[in-house]
C-alpha positions as CSV (number, residue, x, y, z in Angstrom):
1,M,3.0,-8.1,-7.0
2,R,2.1,-11.1,-9.0
3,H,0.5,-9.2,-11.8
4,H,3.8,-8.0,-13.4
5,S,4.3,-11.2,-15.5
6,S,0.8,-11.1,-16.9
7,L,1.2,-7.4,-17.8
8,A,4.4,-8.3,-19.6
9,A,2.6,-11.0,-21.6
10,V,-0.1,-8.5,-22.6
11,A,2.6,-6.0,-23.6
12,I,4.1,-8.5,-26.0
13,L,0.8,-9.1,-27.7
14,V,0.0,-5.4,-27.9
15,A,3.4,-4.8,-29.5
16,V,2.1,-6.3,-32.7
17,A,-0.1,-3.3,-33.2
18,N,2.9,-1.0,-32.8
19,F,4.6,-2.0,-36.1
20,T,4.1,0.0,-39.2
21,T,4.3,-1.1,-42.8
22,L,7.8,-0.6,-44.0
23,T,8.8,-0.5,-47.7
24,S,12.6,-1.2,-47.8
25,S,13.8,-4.7,-47.6
26,Y,16.1,-3.6,-44.8
27,A,13.1,-2.6,-42.7
28,Q,11.0,-5.6,-43.7
29,S,13.7,-7.9,-42.4
30,A,13.5,-6.1,-39.0
31,A,9.7,-6.5,-39.1
32,D,10.0,-10.2,-40.0
33,Y,12.3,-10.8,-37.0
34,A,9.9,-8.9,-34.7
35,K,7.0,-11.1,-35.9
36,Q,9.0,-14.2,-35.2
37,G,9.8,-12.9,-31.7
38,I,6.2,-12.2,-31.0
39,E,5.1,-15.7,-32.1
40,S,7.9,-17.3,-30.0
41,A,6.8,-15.2,-27.0
42,K,3.1,-16.2,-27.5
43,S,4.2,-19.9,-27.3
44,G,6.3,-19.3,-24.2
45,D,9.7,-19.8,-25.9
46,Y,11.4,-16.7,-24.5
47,S,14.9,-17.8,-25.5
48,A,13.8,-17.9,-29.1
49,A,11.9,-14.6,-28.7
50,V,15.0,-12.9,-27.3
51,S,17.1,-14.2,-30.2
52,A,14.6,-12.9,-32.8
53,F,14.2,-9.5,-31.1
54,E,17.9,-9.1,-30.9
55,K,18.1,-9.6,-34.7
56,A,15.2,-7.1,-35.1
57,V,17.2,-4.6,-33.0
58,E,20.3,-5.2,-35.1
59,A,18.4,-4.8,-38.3
60,D,16.6,-1.6,-37.2
61,P,18.2,-0.1,-34.0
62,N,16.1,3.0,-34.2
63,D,12.7,1.3,-33.8
64,A,11.7,1.7,-30.1
65,S,9.2,-1.2,-30.4
66,N,12.0,-3.6,-31.1
67,H,13.9,-2.6,-28.0
68,K,10.6,-2.6,-26.0
69,N,9.8,-6.2,-27.1
70,L,13.3,-7.3,-26.4
71,G,13.0,-5.9,-22.9
72,I,9.8,-7.7,-22.3
73,A,11.2,-11.0,-23.5
74,L,14.4,-10.6,-21.4
75,Q,12.2,-9.8,-18.4
76,R,10.2,-13.0,-18.9
77,K,13.4,-15.0,-19.4
78,G,14.7,-13.6,-16.1
79,D,17.4,-11.3,-17.4
80,L,16.4,-8.2,-15.5
81,D,19.5,-6.2,-16.1
82,G,19.2,-6.8,-19.9
83,A,15.5,-5.9,-19.7
84,A,16.2,-2.7,-17.9
85,A,18.8,-1.8,-20.5
86,S,16.5,-2.5,-23.4
87,F,13.7,-0.5,-21.9
88,G,16.2,2.3,-21.4
89,K,17.1,2.3,-25.0
90,A,13.5,2.3,-26.0
91,I,12.9,5.3,-23.8
92,E,15.8,7.2,-25.4
93,L,14.1,6.6,-28.8
94,S,10.6,7.4,-27.5
95,P,10.9,9.6,-24.4
96,E,7.2,10.5,-24.4
97,S,5.9,7.0,-24.0
98,S,4.4,6.5,-20.6
99,A,4.1,2.8,-21.1
100,L,7.8,2.4,-21.5
101,Y,8.5,4.1,-18.1
102,Y,5.9,1.8,-16.5
103,S,7.5,-1.3,-18.1
104,R,10.9,-0.4,-16.8
105,A,9.5,0.4,-13.4
106,G,8.2,-3.1,-13.2
107,V,11.7,-4.4,-13.9
108,F,13.1,-2.1,-11.2
109,V,10.5,-3.4,-8.7
110,A,11.6,-7.0,-9.5
111,Q,15.2,-5.9,-8.9
112,N,14.2,-4.2,-5.6
113,K,15.4,-0.9,-7.0
114,I,12.6,1.0,-5.4
115,D,13.8,4.5,-5.9
116,S,14.4,4.0,-9.6
117,A,11.0,2.4,-10.0
118,L,9.4,5.4,-8.3
119,E,11.2,7.8,-10.5
120,D,9.9,6.0,-13.6
121,L,6.4,5.8,-12.3
122,N,6.4,9.5,-11.5
123,K,7.5,10.2,-15.1
124,A,4.8,7.8,-16.5
125,L,2.1,9.6,-14.5
126,D,3.4,13.0,-15.6
127,L,2.9,11.8,-19.1
128,K,-0.5,10.1,-18.4
129,D,-2.0,11.5,-15.3
130,G,-4.5,9.3,-13.4
131,D,-3.7,6.1,-15.2
132,V,-5.0,3.4,-12.8
133,K,-2.4,0.8,-13.7
134,F,0.4,3.2,-13.1
135,L,-1.2,4.4,-9.8
136,K,-1.6,0.9,-8.5
137,L,2.1,0.0,-9.1
138,R,3.2,3.4,-7.6
139,G,1.0,2.7,-4.6
140,Y,2.8,-0.6,-4.1
141,V,6.2,1.1,-4.5
142,L,5.4,3.8,-2.1
143,G,4.4,1.2,0.5
144,Q,7.7,-0.5,0.0
145,K,9.5,2.8,0.6
146,G,7.5,3.3,3.8
147,D,5.5,6.2,2.5
148,Y,2.2,4.7,3.6
149,E,0.2,7.8,3.3
150,G,1.3,8.2,-0.3
151,S,0.5,4.6,-0.9
152,I,-3.0,4.9,0.5
153,D,-3.6,8.0,-1.6
154,D,-2.7,6.3,-4.9
155,L,-4.5,3.1,-4.0
156,T,-7.6,5.0,-3.0
157,K,-7.7,6.5,-6.5
158,V,-7.4,3.0,-8.0
159,L,-10.2,1.8,-5.8
160,H,-12.4,4.7,-6.7
161,A,-12.2,3.5,-10.3
162,N,-12.5,-0.2,-9.4
163,P,-13.8,-0.8,-5.8
164,T,-13.2,-4.5,-6.0
165,D,-9.5,-4.4,-7.2
166,A,-8.1,-7.2,-5.0
167,E,-4.4,-6.1,-5.2
168,A,-5.2,-2.5,-4.4
169,L,-7.4,-3.6,-1.4
170,S,-4.7,-5.9,-0.1
171,Q,-1.9,-3.3,-0.5
172,R,-4.0,-0.5,1.1
173,A,-4.8,-2.8,4.0
174,F,-1.1,-3.3,4.5
175,A,-0.4,0.4,4.4
176,Y,-3.3,1.1,6.9
177,G,-1.8,-1.5,9.2
178,K,1.6,0.1,9.1
179,L,0.0,3.4,10.2
180,S,-1.9,1.6,13.0
181,K,-5.1,2.4,11.2
182,F,-6.4,-1.0,12.0
183,P,-10.2,-0.4,11.6
184,Q,-9.6,0.8,8.0
185,A,-7.3,-2.2,7.4
186,A,-10.0,-4.5,8.6
187,D,-12.6,-2.8,6.3
188,D,-10.3,-3.4,3.2
189,L,-9.7,-7.0,4.2
190,T,-13.5,-7.5,4.7
191,A,-14.0,-6.3,1.1
192,L,-11.4,-8.9,0.0
193,L,-13.2,-11.7,1.9
194,A,-16.5,-10.7,0.3
195,A,-15.0,-12.0,-3.0
196,K,-13.0,-14.9,-1.5
197,P,-14.6,-15.9,1.8
198,A,-12.5,-19.1,2.1
199,D,-9.2,-17.3,2.0
200,L,-7.7,-18.1,5.3
201,D,-4.6,-15.9,4.9
202,T,-6.8,-12.8,4.4
203,L,-9.0,-14.0,7.3
204,R,-5.9,-14.2,9.5
205,R,-4.8,-10.7,8.4
206,R,-8.3,-9.4,9.3
207,A,-8.1,-11.1,12.7
208,N,-4.8,-9.4,13.4
209,A,-6.2,-6.1,12.3
210,Y,-9.1,-6.5,14.7
211,L,-6.6,-7.3,17.5
212,G,-4.8,-4.0,16.6
213,A,-8.1,-2.2,16.7
214,K,-8.8,-3.7,20.1
215,D,-12.0,-5.2,18.6
216,Y,-11.4,-8.4,20.5
217,D,-14.8,-10.0,19.9
218,K,-14.3,-9.9,16.1
219,A,-10.7,-11.1,16.5
220,V,-11.9,-14.1,18.5
221,A,-14.5,-14.9,15.9
222,D,-12.0,-14.7,13.0
223,F,-9.4,-16.8,14.7
224,G,-12.1,-19.2,15.7
225,E,-13.2,-19.6,12.1
226,I,-9.6,-20.4,11.1
227,V,-9.4,-23.0,13.8
228,S,-12.8,-24.5,12.8
229,K,-11.4,-25.0,9.2
230,N,-8.0,-26.1,10.3
231,A,-8.0,-27.6,13.8
232,G,-4.2,-28.1,13.8
233,D,-3.5,-24.4,13.3
234,N,-1.6,-23.7,16.5
235,D,-0.8,-20.1,15.6
236,A,-4.5,-19.2,15.2
237,L,-5.4,-21.0,18.4
238,S,-2.7,-19.2,20.3
239,Q,-3.7,-15.9,18.8
240,R,-7.3,-16.5,19.8
241,G,-6.0,-17.2,23.3
242,Y,-4.4,-13.7,23.3
243,A,-7.6,-12.1,22.0
244,L,-9.6,-13.8,24.7
245,L,-7.1,-12.7,27.3
246,A,-7.3,-9.1,26.0
247,K,-11.1,-9.1,26.4
248,G,-10.9,-10.5,29.9
249,D,-11.7,-14.1,29.3
250,A,-8.7,-15.6,31.1
251,A,-10.3,-19.0,31.5
252,G,-11.0,-19.3,27.7
253,A,-7.6,-18.1,26.9
254,L,-6.0,-20.6,29.3
255,K,-7.9,-23.4,27.5
256,D,-6.6,-22.3,24.1
257,F,-3.0,-22.0,25.3
258,Q,-3.0,-25.3,27.0
259,A,-4.5,-27.0,23.9
260,V,-1.5,-25.6,21.9
261,L,0.9,-26.8,24.5
262,A,-0.6,-30.3,24.6
263,R,0.3,-30.6,20.9
264,N,3.6,-28.7,21.1
265,P,5.1,-28.4,24.6
266,S,7.9,-26.2,23.3
267,D,5.7,-23.5,21.9
268,K,7.1,-20.4,23.7
269,S,4.3,-18.1,22.7
270,A,1.6,-20.4,24.1
271,A,3.6,-21.0,27.2
272,A,3.9,-17.2,27.8
273,G,0.2,-16.9,27.1
274,E,-0.6,-19.6,29.6
275,A,1.4,-17.8,32.3
276,S,-0.3,-14.5,31.5
277,A,-3.7,-16.2,31.7
278,L,-2.8,-17.7,35.0
279,A,-1.7,-14.3,36.3
280,S,-4.9,-12.7,35.0
281,S,-7.1,-15.3,36.6
282,G,-5.5,-14.7,40.0
283,N,-2.8,-17.4,39.8
284,A,0.1,-15.0,39.8
285,A,2.3,-17.3,41.8
286,E,1.8,-20.1,39.3
287,A,2.5,-17.6,36.5
288,V,5.8,-16.6,38.1
289,K,6.8,-20.3,38.2
290,T,5.8,-20.8,34.5
291,F,7.7,-17.7,33.4
292,S,10.7,-18.7,35.4
293,D,10.8,-22.0,33.5
294,L,10.6,-20.0,30.2
295,I,13.5,-17.8,31.3
296,A,15.6,-20.9,32.2
297,K,15.1,-22.2,28.7
298,S,15.6,-18.8,27.0
299,P,17.7,-16.6,29.3
300,D,18.4,-14.0,26.6
301,N,14.8,-13.5,25.6
302,P,13.5,-10.2,27.2
303,N,9.9,-11.2,26.8
304,G,10.1,-13.8,29.6
305,Y,11.5,-11.2,32.0
306,L,8.8,-8.7,31.0
307,R,6.0,-11.2,31.6
308,R,7.4,-12.4,34.9
309,A,7.7,-8.7,35.9
310,T,4.0,-8.4,35.2
311,A,3.2,-11.4,37.4
312,Y,5.4,-9.9,40.2
313,T,3.4,-6.7,40.1
314,A,0.2,-8.7,40.5
315,L,1.8,-10.2,43.6
316,G,2.8,-6.8,44.9
317,K,6.5,-7.6,44.6
318,S,7.7,-4.3,43.2
319,D,11.4,-4.9,43.7
320,E,11.3,-8.1,41.7
321,A,9.2,-6.5,39.1
322,I,11.7,-3.6,38.7
323,A,14.6,-6.1,38.5
324,D,13.0,-8.2,35.8
325,A,11.8,-5.2,33.7
326,T,15.3,-3.7,34.0
327,K,16.8,-7.0,32.8
328,A,14.4,-7.0,29.8
329,I,15.6,-3.5,28.9
330,D,19.2,-4.5,29.3
331,L,18.5,-7.3,26.8
332,G,17.3,-4.8,24.3
333,S,13.5,-4.8,24.7
334,D,11.9,-2.0,22.9
335,N,8.4,-3.1,24.0
336,P,6.7,0.0,25.6
337,E,5.0,-2.3,28.1
338,T,8.4,-3.0,29.6
339,Y,8.7,0.6,30.6
340,R,5.0,0.8,31.7
341,V,5.4,-2.2,34.0
342,R,8.5,-0.8,35.6
343,A,6.9,2.6,35.9
344,Y,3.9,1.0,37.6
345,A,6.3,-0.7,40.1
346,Y,8.1,2.5,40.8
347,S,4.7,4.2,41.4
348,T,3.8,1.6,44.0
349,Q,7.0,2.7,45.8
350,R,6.1,6.3,45.3
351,A,9.2,6.8,43.2
352,W,7.4,9.3,41.0
353,A,10.3,10.8,39.2
354,R,11.5,7.4,38.0
355,A,7.9,6.4,37.1
356,V,7.5,9.5,35.0
357,M,10.8,8.9,33.2
358,D,9.6,5.3,32.3
359,Y,6.2,6.6,31.2
360,D,8.0,9.1,29.0
361,K,9.9,6.3,27.3
362,A,6.7,4.2,26.9
363,I,5.0,7.1,25.2
364,E,8.0,7.8,23.0
365,L,7.7,4.2,21.8
366,K,3.9,4.2,21.4
367,P,2.6,7.8,21.3
368,D,-1.0,6.9,20.6
369,E,-1.6,4.7,23.8
370,A,-4.0,6.6,26.0
371,Q,-3.3,4.4,29.0
372,Y,0.2,5.6,29.2
373,Y,-0.8,9.3,29.3
374,L,-3.4,8.5,32.0
375,S,-0.8,6.7,34.1
376,R,1.8,9.4,33.6
377,G,-0.8,12.1,34.4
378,F,-1.5,10.4,37.7
379,A,2.2,10.1,38.5
380,L,2.8,13.8,37.6
381,A,-0.1,14.9,39.8
382,S,1.4,12.9,42.7
383,Q,4.7,14.7,41.9
384,Q,2.7,18.0,42.0
385,S,3.5,18.8,38.4
386,F,0.0,19.8,37.9
387,D,0.2,21.6,34.6
388,K,1.9,18.6,33.0
389,A,-0.6,16.3,34.6
390,V,-3.5,18.2,33.2
391,A,-2.0,18.1,29.7
392,D,-1.7,14.3,29.9
393,L,-5.2,13.9,31.2
394,K,-6.7,16.1,28.5
395,K,-4.7,14.1,26.0
396,V,-6.5,11.0,27.2
397,Q,-9.9,12.7,26.6
398,E,-8.7,13.6,23.1
399,I,-7.3,10.3,21.8
400,S,-9.0,7.5,23.8
401,K,-11.9,5.5,22.5
402,D,-12.2,3.7,25.8
403,D,-15.0,5.2,27.9
404,A,-13.5,3.9,31.1
405,L,-10.2,5.6,30.5
406,V,-11.9,8.9,29.6
407,K,-14.0,8.7,32.7
408,K,-10.9,8.2,34.9
409,A,-9.1,11.2,33.2
410,S,-12.2,13.4,33.6
411,E,-12.6,12.5,37.3
412,K,-8.9,13.2,38.0
413,L,-9.2,16.6,36.2
414,Q,-12.2,17.4,38.4
415,T,-10.1,16.7,41.5
416,L,-7.4,19.0,40.1
417,G,-10.1,21.7,39.4
418,K,-9.3,21.5,35.7
419,N,-12.3,19.8,34.2
């Protein structure tokens, strides 16, 4: 988070107010050194600031403010270990200061010592519950630890206090994305774009969130806006191609992929997209040829085999599809689509037990994909495992936002007498 350095600068300025009037010449010497350090810090000379604060600490080692300011100066100078040690000494002298725990947490974040940062932030919030600044940094730290729900909770509190906080919106969008809560991520990114509509990085993030949410029209629009502002952005053009493909516009997708390949013939993503668009538009044989060329260039890339397997299924070549999907798995593919494609091929051969096993694996890898439950439900029904089939079909009704899938599940339940 880029705000740590500015917070440190503010802390140096605020430190002036922490000094008290001292009467002994011994103490006045420490105060003089502290003032010199603060002036040096204000001018950006952190080496001089460190030197002055070290003298202040030596003159009065029991003043927590001197250790605190030394820690800030060391942090700004790039000596993170020294900064953490100085903040630690200040905490020993002033253990009820929430600001000191927050300051050391910032150093720990910079050192990627996430657990230590979280421990300090928890302590800071114990001492000063609800502090927005503390919550924002803890929200970031929790996100780095993979506790996305906790991150969202903290950042939501920050945004309740300040709905336009850009850092909190950006970080919460990240956490929502990690939880596959793509509509919520898109909402936060939309709020960011309201303040900075020309921010192409945020626009790209929102486009990808729309892709995750399967809101393909909006994804196409966002990627299109990026391309309109930067015609040479091959990544956005290729991503728009995939969004068009997902919404069923194979011709539009093919145009985008071929435009990318005209500029960069070695773009593997665009080449794979071109083959997928060809397959979707009924040119499966041409797609097989294109994917075979990709495999020849990258024989250890499982994606090529997966895509060719998909094209083979369109041609009704189930043995070839099974062989390619198996090769992709042997190469380490953890894409649930690999198992779905092979399961579909097994289903066309009426090898229901094998199909169910592959659908099991696909669901294990992506447990919120309604299509997998629908397909497994049909396979289980064909296997006469009716109770399990009913459970899968009802799961589709429960989780799917696709009316077509829900309709198929409901119709199958009716045929099983379980509607």
